C-alpha positions as CSV (number, residue, x, y, z in Angstrom):
1,M,90.0,97.2,115.5
2,Y,92.9,95.0,114.4
3,N,96.0,96.9,113.4
4,S,97.8,94.9,110.7
5,D,100.8,97.2,111.0
6,A,101.4,96.0,114.6
7,A,100.5,92.3,114.0
8,D,104.0,91.2,113.5
9,G,106.4,93.8,114.8
10,G,109.7,92.6,113.5
11,R,108.5,92.3,109.9
12,E,107.7,95.9,109.4
13,A,111.3,97.0,109.8
14,A,112.3,94.3,107.3
15,G,110.1,95.8,104.7
16,E,107.3,93.1,104.9
17,Y,103.8,94.0,105.7
18,A,101.5,92.2,108.1
19,P,98.5,90.5,106.5
20,T,95.2,92.3,106.2
21,P,92.1,91.0,108.0
22,V,90.7,89.8,104.7
23,A,93.7,87.7,104.1
24,V,93.7,86.4,107.7
25,I,90.1,85.3,107.4
26,A,90.8,83.5,104.1
27,A,93.6,81.6,105.7
28,L,91.5,80.9,108.8
29,K,88.7,79.3,106.7
30,R,91.2,77.1,104.9
31,L,92.6,76.0,108.3
32,L,89.1,75.4,109.8
33,D,88.2,73.2,106.8
34,S,91.4,71.2,106.9
35,E,91.5,67.5,107.7
36,E,93.3,68.3,111.0
37,L,90.6,70.5,112.4
38,R,87.4,69.5,110.5
39,S,86.4,66.8,113.1
40,S,87.7,68.7,116.2
41,V,84.8,70.9,117.2
42,R,86.6,72.4,120.3
43,S,89.7,73.2,118.4
44,R,87.8,74.9,115.6
45,D,85.7,76.9,118.1
46,F,88.8,77.8,120.0
47,L,90.7,79.0,116.9
48,A,87.8,80.9,115.4
49,Y,87.2,82.7,118.7
50,V,90.7,83.9,119.3
51,V,91.2,85.0,115.7
52,S,87.9,86.9,115.5
53,E,88.6,88.6,118.8
54,T,92.1,89.6,117.7
55,L,90.8,91.1,114.4
56,A,88.1,93.0,116.4
57,G,90.8,94.7,118.4
58,R,90.2,92.7,121.6
59,A,93.4,90.7,121.8
60,D,94.1,92.2,125.3
61,R,91.1,90.2,126.6
62,L,92.3,86.8,125.5
63,K,93.3,85.4,128.8
64,E,93.0,81.8,130.0
65,R,89.8,82.6,131.9
66,T,88.0,84.4,129.1
67,V,89.0,81.8,126.5
68,A,87.7,79.0,128.7
69,R,84.4,80.8,129.3
70,Y,83.6,82.0,125.8
71,A,85.4,79.5,123.5
72,L,85.1,76.3,125.6
73,G,81.8,76.9,127.4
74,R,83.0,77.0,131.0
75,G,81.0,78.8,133.6
76,G,81.7,82.0,135.4
77,D,83.2,80.1,138.3
78,F,86.0,78.7,136.1
79,D,89.3,78.8,138.0
80,P,92.4,78.3,135.8
81,R,94.5,77.4,138.9
82,T,92.6,74.2,139.4
83,N,91.2,73.5,135.9
84,P,93.7,73.2,133.0
85,T,91.1,72.9,130.3
86,A,92.1,75.9,128.3
87,R,95.8,75.0,128.4
88,V,95.2,71.4,127.3
89,Q,93.0,72.5,124.4
90,A,95.6,75.1,123.4
91,I,98.2,72.3,123.3
92,R,96.0,70.2,121.1
93,L,95.2,73.0,118.8
94,R,98.9,73.9,118.3
95,A,99.6,70.2,117.5
96,A,96.8,70.1,114.9
97,M,98.0,73.4,113.4
98,A,101.6,72.1,113.2
99,R,100.4,69.0,111.4
100,Y,98.4,71.2,108.9
101,Y,101.4,73.4,108.1
102,A,103.7,70.4,107.7
103,G,101.3,68.6,105.4
104,Q,98.1,69.9,103.7
105,G,99.1,73.5,104.4
106,S,102.8,73.3,103.6
107,E,102.4,75.8,100.7
108,E,100.1,78.1,102.7
109,P,101.3,81.7,102.0
110,L,99.8,83.1,105.2
111,V,100.5,81.4,108.6
112,I,98.3,81.6,111.7
113,E,100.3,80.8,114.8
114,L,99.3,80.4,118.5
115,P,102.5,81.1,120.4
116,K,103.3,79.0,123.4
117,G,102.2,80.6,126.6
118,S,99.8,83.0,124.8
119,Y,96.2,82.9,123.6
120,V,96.7,85.8,121.1
121,P,97.4,84.4,117.6
122,R,100.0,85.8,115.3
123,F,99.5,86.3,111.5
124,F,102.4,86.4,109.1
125,Y,103.4,85.5,105.6
126,S,105.4,82.3,105.2
127,E,109.1,82.4,104.3
128,R,108.7,79.3,102.2
129,P,109.4,79.8,98.5
130,R,106.5,79.5,96.2
131,A,106.0,76.2,94.5
132,V,107.8,76.0,91.1
133,G,105.5,75.3,88.2
134,R,102.2,76.3,89.6
135,A,101.8,79.3,87.4
136,E,101.3,79.0,83.6
137,P,104.7,80.2,82.1
138,L,103.1,81.2,78.8
139,R,100.2,82.9,80.4
140,P,101.7,85.0,83.2
141,G,99.4,86.3,85.9
142,V,99.0,90.0,86.6
143,A,97.2,91.4,89.7
144,V,95.9,94.9,89.2
145,A,95.7,96.9,92.5
146,Q,93.0,99.5,92.7
147,F,94.7,102.9,92.0
148,A,95.4,105.2,94.9
149,D,93.8,108.6,94.8
150,L,96.4,111.0,96.1
151,R,94.5,114.2,95.3
152,A,93.7,116.6,98.1
153,E,90.7,115.9,100.3
154,G,87.6,117.5,98.7
155,H,88.9,116.9,95.1
156,R,88.6,113.1,95.1
157,D,85.9,111.2,93.3
158,Q,85.6,107.7,92.0
159,A,88.0,108.3,89.1
160,S,90.7,106.0,90.6
161,V,88.2,103.2,90.9
162,A,86.8,103.7,87.4
163,L,90.2,103.8,85.8
164,S,91.5,100.7,87.5
165,D,88.4,98.8,86.7
166,S,88.6,99.9,83.0
167,L,92.2,98.8,82.9
168,V,91.3,95.4,84.1
169,R,88.7,95.1,81.4
170,S,91.2,96.2,78.7
171,L,94.0,93.9,79.9
172,S,91.5,91.0,80.0
173,A,91.2,91.3,76.2
174,F,94.8,90.0,75.9
175,P,94.3,86.2,75.9
176,D,97.9,85.4,76.8
177,L,97.6,87.2,80.2
178,R,95.8,86.0,83.3
179,I,94.4,89.2,84.9
180,I,93.1,89.4,88.5
181,G,91.5,92.4,90.0
182,P,91.0,95.2,90.8
183,V,92.5,94.2,94.2
184,V,91.5,96.7,96.9
185,A,94.5,97.6,99.1
186,E,93.7,98.1,102.8
187,R,96.8,99.8,104.0
188,G,95.9,103.3,102.9
189,V,96.4,105.3,99.7
190,A,99.9,106.6,100.7
191,A,101.4,103.2,101.7
192,P,103.9,101.5,99.5
193,V,102.6,98.6,97.5
194,D,103.5,95.2,99.0
195,A,103.9,93.4,95.7
196,P,105.3,90.1,97.0
197,A,102.3,89.8,99.5
198,I,99.8,90.5,96.7
199,A,101.6,88.1,94.4
200,R,101.5,85.3,97.0
201,E,97.9,85.9,97.8
202,F,96.7,85.7,94.2
203,D,99.4,83.3,92.8
204,V,100.6,85.8,90.1
205,E,104.0,86.7,88.8
206,Y,103.4,90.5,88.4
207,V,101.6,93.3,90.2
208,L,100.4,96.5,88.5
209,A,99.6,99.4,90.7
210,G,98.9,103.1,90.1
211,S,98.1,106.4,91.6
212,V,96.1,109.5,90.5
213,R,97.3,113.0,91.1
214,S,96.1,116.3,89.6
215,T,96.9,119.9,89.0
216,V,94.4,122.6,88.0
217,D,94.6,121.5,84.3
218,T,96.1,118.0,84.3
219,L,95.2,114.6,85.6
220,R,98.4,112.5,86.1
221,L,98.2,108.7,86.3
222,T,101.4,107.0,87.4
223,I,101.6,103.2,86.6
224,R,104.2,100.8,88.0
225,V,104.6,97.1,87.2
226,Y,106.4,95.1,89.9
227,D,108.1,91.7,89.9
228,G,105.9,89.6,92.3
229,A,108.8,87.6,93.7
230,S,111.2,90.4,94.6
231,G,109.0,93.5,94.6
232,R,111.4,95.2,92.2
233,V,109.9,97.9,89.9
234,L,110.1,96.6,86.4
235,W,108.6,99.6,84.7
236,S,107.1,102.9,85.6
237,E,105.6,105.7,83.5
238,H,103.4,108.8,83.9
239,F,100.3,109.3,81.7
240,D,99.0,112.9,81.6
241,Q,95.5,113.8,80.5
242,D,93.9,117.2,80.1
243,Q,91.2,117.5,82.8
244,A,88.9,119.4,80.4
245,G,89.1,116.5,77.9
246,L,88.5,113.6,80.3
247,H,84.7,113.5,80.3
248,G,83.3,110.5,78.4
249,F,84.1,106.9,77.7
250,R,86.0,107.8,74.5
251,D,88.6,109.9,76.4
252,E,88.9,107.4,79.3
253,D,89.2,104.5,76.9
254,R,92.0,106.3,75.0
255,L,93.9,106.8,78.2
256,V,93.3,103.2,79.4
257,T,94.1,101.7,76.0
258,R,97.5,103.4,76.0
259,I,98.3,101.9,79.3
260,A,97.0,98.4,78.4
261,A,98.9,98.4,75.1
262,T,102.1,99.3,76.8
263,V,101.7,96.7,79.5
264,G,99.9,93.8,77.8
265,D,100.8,93.9,74.1
266,V,102.8,91.0,72.7
267,R,105.8,93.3,72.9
268,G,104.7,95.0,76.1
269,V,106.3,95.2,79.5
270,V,105.1,91.8,80.8
271,R,105.8,89.8,77.7
272,R,109.3,91.3,77.4
273,E,110.0,90.4,81.0
274,V,108.8,86.8,80.5
275,E,110.9,86.4,77.4
276,R,113.9,87.9,79.1
277,H,113.7,85.2,81.8
278,Q,112.9,82.4,79.3
279,V,115.8,83.4,77.0
280,G,118.8,84.2,79.5
281,E,86.8,111.2,68.6
282,D,84.3,114.1,69.8
283,D,84.0,115.1,73.4
284,P,80.7,113.6,74.6
285,G,80.4,115.9,77.6
286,T,80.5,115.6,81.4
287,E,77.3,113.7,81.7
288,V,78.8,110.4,80.8
289,R,81.7,110.6,83.2
290,A,79.4,111.7,86.1
291,A,77.0,108.8,85.4
292,V,79.8,106.2,85.4
293,L,81.2,107.6,88.7
294,A,77.7,107.5,90.2
295,F,77.4,103.9,89.2
296,Y,80.7,103.1,90.9
297,R,79.5,104.8,94.1
298,F,76.2,102.8,93.9
299,A,78.1,99.6,93.4
300,D,80.3,100.3,96.4
301,S,77.6,101.3,98.8
302,G,74.4,99.6,97.5
303,S,72.4,102.4,99.3
304,R,69.0,103.6,98.1
305,R,70.2,107.2,97.8
306,D,73.2,106.2,95.6
307,T,71.0,104.0,93.6
308,E,68.6,106.8,92.8
309,T,71.5,109.2,91.9
310,A,73.0,106.6,89.5
311,A,69.6,105.8,87.9
312,S,69.0,109.5,87.1
313,R,72.5,110.3,85.9
314,L,72.7,107.1,83.7
315,L,69.5,108.1,81.9
316,T,70.9,111.6,81.3
317,A,74.2,110.1,80.0
318,L,72.2,107.9,77.6
319,E,70.9,111.0,75.9
320,V,74.5,111.8,75.0
321,E,75.6,108.3,74.1
322,P,72.4,106.3,73.4
323,R,74.3,103.4,71.8
324,N,76.8,102.9,74.5
325,V,76.4,99.2,75.6
326,V,78.1,99.8,79.0
327,L,75.8,102.7,79.9
328,L,72.7,100.7,78.8
329,S,73.7,97.8,80.9
330,M,74.6,99.9,83.9
331,A,71.3,101.8,83.7
332,G,69.4,98.5,83.2
333,W,70.9,97.0,86.4
334,V,70.3,100.0,88.5
335,H,66.6,100.3,87.5
336,C,66.2,96.5,87.9
337,L,67.5,96.7,91.4
338,Q,65.1,99.6,92.2
339,G,62.2,97.5,91.0
340,I,63.3,94.4,92.9
341,M,63.8,96.4,96.1
342,H,60.5,98.4,95.6
343,W,62.5,101.6,95.8
344,T,60.3,103.4,93.2
345,P,56.6,104.3,93.3
346,D,56.0,101.9,90.4
347,P,58.3,98.9,90.5
348,D,56.7,97.3,87.5
349,E,57.6,100.4,85.4
350,S,61.2,100.2,86.6
351,I,61.4,96.6,85.7
352,A,60.0,97.3,82.2
353,L,62.5,100.0,81.7
354,A,65.4,97.8,82.8
355,E,64.2,95.1,80.3
356,R,64.2,97.6,77.4
357,L,67.6,98.9,78.3
358,A,69.1,95.4,78.5
359,G,67.4,94.5,75.2
360,N,69.0,97.5,73.5
361,A,72.4,96.6,74.9
362,L,72.1,93.0,73.6
363,M,71.1,94.2,70.1
364,L,74.3,96.2,70.0
365,D,76.4,93.5,71.7
366,P,74.9,90.0,72.1
367,A,77.9,89.1,74.4
368,S,77.2,91.8,77.0
369,A,77.4,89.9,80.3
370,Q,76.0,92.7,82.4
371,A,72.9,93.0,80.1
372,H,72.2,89.3,80.6
373,Q,72.4,89.9,84.4
374,V,69.8,92.6,84.0
375,L,67.5,90.1,82.3
376,A,68.1,87.6,85.1
377,G,67.0,90.2,87.6
378,V,63.9,91.1,85.6
379,A,63.0,87.4,85.5
380,L,63.5,87.1,89.2
381,Y,61.1,89.9,89.8
382,R,58.5,88.3,87.7
383,G,58.9,84.9,89.3
384,L,60.4,83.2,86.2
385,D,63.0,81.2,88.0
386,E,64.2,79.1,85.0
387,Q,64.6,82.2,82.9
388,C,66.5,83.9,85.8
389,R,68.9,81.0,86.1
390,H,69.4,80.8,82.4
391,H,70.5,84.5,82.2
392,A,72.6,84.3,85.4
393,L,74.5,81.3,84.0
394,R,74.9,83.0,80.7
395,T,76.4,86.1,82.5
396,V,79.1,83.9,84.1
397,Q,79.7,82.1,80.9
398,L,80.4,85.3,79.0
399,N,82.7,86.8,81.7
400,P,83.9,84.2,84.2
401,A,86.7,86.4,85.5
402,N,84.5,89.3,86.6
403,A,84.1,88.7,90.4
404,S,81.4,91.3,90.8
405,L,79.2,89.7,88.1
406,L,79.9,86.3,89.5
407,Y,78.8,87.3,93.0
408,T,75.5,88.9,91.8
409,S,74.8,85.9,89.6
410,G,75.3,83.7,92.6
411,V,72.8,85.7,94.6
412,L,70.3,85.4,91.8
413,L,70.7,81.6,91.7
414,L,70.1,81.1,95.3
415,R,67.1,83.4,95.2
416,T,65.6,81.1,92.7
417,G,66.1,78.0,94.9
418,D,69.5,76.8,93.8
419,W,71.2,77.5,97.1
420,D,74.2,75.2,96.5
421,G,74.8,76.6,93.0
422,G,74.5,80.1,94.2
423,I,76.8,79.6,97.2
424,E,79.5,77.9,95.0
425,M,79.4,80.9,92.6
426,I,79.7,83.4,95.5
427,R,82.6,81.4,96.9
428,E,84.3,81.5,93.6
429,A,83.8,85.3,93.4
430,N,85.4,85.8,96.7
431,R,88.3,83.5,95.8
432,L,89.0,85.6,92.7
433,N,88.8,88.8,94.7
434,P,88.7,88.3,98.5
435,Y,88.8,92.1,99.0
436,H,85.2,92.5,98.1
437,P,83.0,94.5,100.5
438,G,82.1,92.7,103.7
439,Y,78.5,92.1,102.6
440,N,79.8,89.6,100.0
441,H,80.3,87.2,102.9
442,V,76.7,87.3,104.2
443,F,75.5,84.3,102.3
444,L,78.7,82.3,103.0
445,G,78.1,83.0,106.7
446,M,74.5,81.8,106.3
447,D,75.7,78.6,104.5
448,R,78.1,77.8,107.3
449,L,75.4,78.3,109.9
450,F,72.9,76.0,108.1
451,A,75.7,73.4,107.9
452,G,76.3,73.6,111.6
453,D,79.7,75.2,111.2
454,N,79.4,78.0,113.7
455,A,83.1,78.7,113.9
456,G,83.3,79.1,110.1
457,A,80.2,81.4,110.2
458,L,81.9,83.6,112.8
459,A,85.0,83.7,110.6
460,E,83.0,84.8,107.6
461,M,81.1,87.5,109.5
462,S,84.2,88.9,111.1
463,L,84.6,90.9,107.9
464,L,81.2,92.6,108.0
465,H,81.3,95.6,110.4
466,Q,79.3,98.2,108.4
467,P,77.4,100.4,110.9
468,D,74.2,100.3,108.9
469,D,74.1,96.6,107.9
470,V,72.1,94.4,110.3
471,W,73.3,91.2,108.8
472,G,76.7,91.4,110.5
473,P,75.6,91.5,114.1
474,L,72.6,89.3,113.4
475,L,74.7,86.4,112.0
476,R,77.5,86.9,114.5
477,A,74.9,86.6,117.3
478,L,73.7,83.3,115.8
479,A,77.3,81.9,115.3
480,L,78.3,82.9,118.9
481,A,75.1,81.4,120.3
482,G,75.8,78.2,118.4
483,L,79.3,78.1,120.0
484,G,77.7,78.5,123.4
485,M,79.1,82.1,123.8
486,D,75.9,83.6,125.1
487,E,77.2,86.9,126.5
488,P,79.0,88.0,123.3
489,A,76.0,86.7,121.3
490,A,73.6,88.9,123.3
491,R,75.8,92.0,122.7
492,E,75.7,91.3,118.9
493,L,71.9,90.8,119.0
494,D,71.4,94.1,120.9
495,T,73.3,95.8,118.1
496,A,71.1,94.2,115.5
497,L,67.9,95.1,117.5
498,A,69.1,98.7,117.7
499,M,69.0,98.8,113.9
500,E,65.8,96.8,113.5
501,P,63.8,97.1,116.8
502,G,61.0,94.8,115.6
503,L,63.3,92.2,114.3
504,L,61.9,89.3,116.4
505,D,58.3,90.5,116.7
506,N,56.9,88.5,113.8
507,D,57.8,87.1,110.4
508,A,56.6,90.2,108.6
509,A,58.9,92.4,110.7
510,F,61.8,90.1,110.1
511,I,61.3,90.2,106.4
512,T,62.1,93.9,105.9
513,D,63.7,95.8,103.0
514,S,67.1,95.6,104.6
515,L,66.9,91.8,104.6
516,L,65.2,91.5,101.2
517,D,68.3,90.1,99.5
518,A,68.0,86.7,101.2
519,P,65.4,84.0,100.3
520,E,62.4,84.1,102.5
521,E,62.9,80.5,103.7
522,A,66.4,81.4,104.9
523,R,65.1,84.4,106.8
524,V,62.4,82.5,108.5
525,Q,64.9,79.8,109.5
526,L,67.3,82.4,110.9
527,R,64.5,84.0,112.9
528,R,63.4,80.7,114.4
529,R,67.0,80.0,115.5
530,L,67.2,83.4,117.2
531,L,63.8,82.9,119.0
532,D,64.8,79.4,120.1
533,W,68.0,80.7,121.5
534,T,66.5,83.7,123.3
535,R,63.7,81.5,124.8
536,S,66.3,78.9,126.0
537,R,68.0,81.6,127.9
538,A,64.7,82.8,129.4
539,V,66.0,86.4,129.5
540,S,65.9,89.3,127.1
541,P,69.0,90.1,125.1
542,A,69.5,93.3,127.0
543,Q,69.6,91.4,130.3
544,A,72.3,89.2,129.1
545,D,75.3,91.5,129.9
């Protein structure tokens, strides 16, 4: 796979980190959609191919012959000594990219470059200064990086995820701050935080990062606030919590509230820094904490097993804190998903329970965005499309900065027939937090395919390489086939068929539980495209290599 540490050798020594694959794909999509490349099919296909191959760890294969065959559709008898097609197209692509970075992309933070004499692209952050005046001076932006868990292997859980997510919620209550996150770092838990890169990516002035360590008795959370321009540490502090006392929401909230007040208050760290520049209860038990951590594991994986665990533990936690709105909403969503996916013996009963839990949450807090999302899911299950759309839109209205809720609401919208509205919402969710799991790009990849943008679809699906998710190889196969790259497409289709052997047998086989999160008409259209392609080749996918 792509090694971001080695992507731009000279920069590591200078203290700058190479871009992550997620950031590269975001920059690639902007470039593909630019005026300079939008109407040039060959240049778009060329660029999408060489970037996706580099990110997949196959840069050593990017020679003139392979690029001509797979990106430009030349046959196996292509001879670069007598045919300059690839070289000519590379010259045209470099010229188009130069125009983009000189004009529309002049403030692009991340640059994709195709060096002369090479077909392997380079990715690096621009040295250009950020544009003055883009940020809101009286509402500074703070990106919260997900906390690193530095505890020994075997002692880690989802505490770092839960604490960083809770801190984002607490900081979001300060109306004079613009909070982005949690941003998931991809360089490993022990790597230094690249604050300037994060600040450029999310257009913020400050970056907050933290780490979790522990002894036998104490959990230590270390928080740092960085200046986004220089990377200088503006403030750092340790927060210690007795392990025995950190069980429920109350204890976690007390810890998070201390941090949020120190950072975000009107006399807190960020506001003091802005002004300097402008001027010259009872322990609720372990059940609650276990339930919340189980919910985070479920949200991260989406697997049936983790869903069942979260459902059980959340109901147990509600016996301890029956009036906890967050627990009610979490439990409602998990049971709603179980019903929609038919992961319980009685889906109707799961849906009814989800509806009761969401109703209880809304009686306690009518502004609970997640409770409205549960009701949207209930309505979807019952075929009440208008009601589903109403609650999905209400969810976003109540919490427009929560990228996870935004993504799920987008999925619900497109499931009710509002494809364009759902895609726009999913696109906005990924803009707010592009470090979402790869499956968040599935529908964006589909949308690119349906629009005839195979290069854009390949770029989207370059981020989905989960070993048990059939969508990645399936959509990559379609994108590569659309680009005329039959051999790589056949390899991807073989991977998909290894996961779902009956995928192409009939419509019923294609519409399986693993594909249940896409509208039926979209699945049927994708299957027909695959069948048309395999028939046009008149060979089985396995024979294609």
